[in-house]
N, C-alpha and C positions, 0 to 999 in steps of 0.2 A: 448770784451764783456763789456758792460756798467755796472756801479754799481747802477745807479739810473735812473728813467724815466726822471729826469731833464737833463740828458746828451743827450737825444734824440733831435736832432735839430728840428724835426717836432713838438715835444711838446713845445720847446722854442718859436717857431713861433706862435703856437696856443695860448700859454699863453700871448704873446705880443698882439695878436688879442683880447683876452678877455679884457685886460686892455684898449685897444682902444674902445671897445664896451661900457664898463662902462663909459668912459669919454664922448663918443658921447651921450649916453642915459641921461646924466646929463642935457642936454639942451632940452630934449623932453618935451612936455607940461605935466603939472601935471596929467591931466586926463589919460595919457598913462602910468603912473607909474605901474599900475597893468595889463596893456594891452600889447601893443607892446614892451614896454621897458622890462618888465619882461620876455616875451617870447624870445626876442633877447638875453638878458643876459643869460638865462638858456641854450639856444642852443649853445651860444659861450662857456660857461663853459663846456658843454658836450663834445665839441671837445677835449679840453685838458684833461678833467677828464677821458674820455674813453681811451685815449692813455696811461695815467698813470695806469688805472686799468688793461688794457690788458698787460702791461709790466710784471707783476708778474704772469700771467697765465701760467700754466704748459704746456698745449698742444698748438700746432700751430693753430689748429682750433679755440680754445678759443681766442687766441691773435688776429687772423684775424677777428673774430666776433666783438670784441670790436673796432678794427680799422675801421671796416665797419660801425659800429654805429657812430663813430666819423666822418666818411665821410658823412653820412646822415645829421648829425647836421651841418656840414660845408655847405652843400648845402642849408639847411634851412636858415642859416645866409646870404647866397648870396641873397636870396629873401628879407630878412628883411632889408638889405642894400638898395636894390632897392626901397622897400616900404617906408622906412624912407625918402629917397631922394624925391620920388614922392609926399609925403605928406608935403614936405618942413620942415621936422624936422631936417635935416642935410644939410649943405651947400655943394657946389661942392668940396671944398678942403677935407672936411671930407669924402664925398662919394668916392673920388678918393683914399684917404689914406686907407680907409677900404677895398676897392676893391683890391688895391695893396697888402695889408697885407693878405687878405684871399686867394688871388691867390698864394702867396708864401707859405702859410701854406698848401694849397691844393696840390701844386706840391710836397712838401716834404713829406706830409702824404701819397700820392699815391706812391711815390718812396719807402718809408719805408714799406708800405703794399706789394708792388711787391717784394722788396728785401727779406722780410721774406718768402713770398710764394715761390719764386724761389729757395732760398737756404735752405729752411726748417730749419732755425735757430730758436732755442728756446732761 
């Protein structure tokens, strides 16, 4: 059993993704500061934050609900990566790095979700 949400590999990858999003948003046009940039950052933070919040929930259903919210925020970020690229706010390297990072976070988050659900581990 882990002692902190920080030990969950899915959270570690999600946190790394958040840091990448903040770095990517730094080059967005100023007029996007309260638009796409803000939405993208909030959705990215929501991935890691909901993993952390669900970690201390007592019931399995509550844990799974927070992880499902995290999964939804992750999918939202997939779209923001595409949109930022299509608007030429990020270059191909940043696009590829963000996609690779979110794919890894998604794979681990889904495995964590399935593992809790299948084992009924609290």
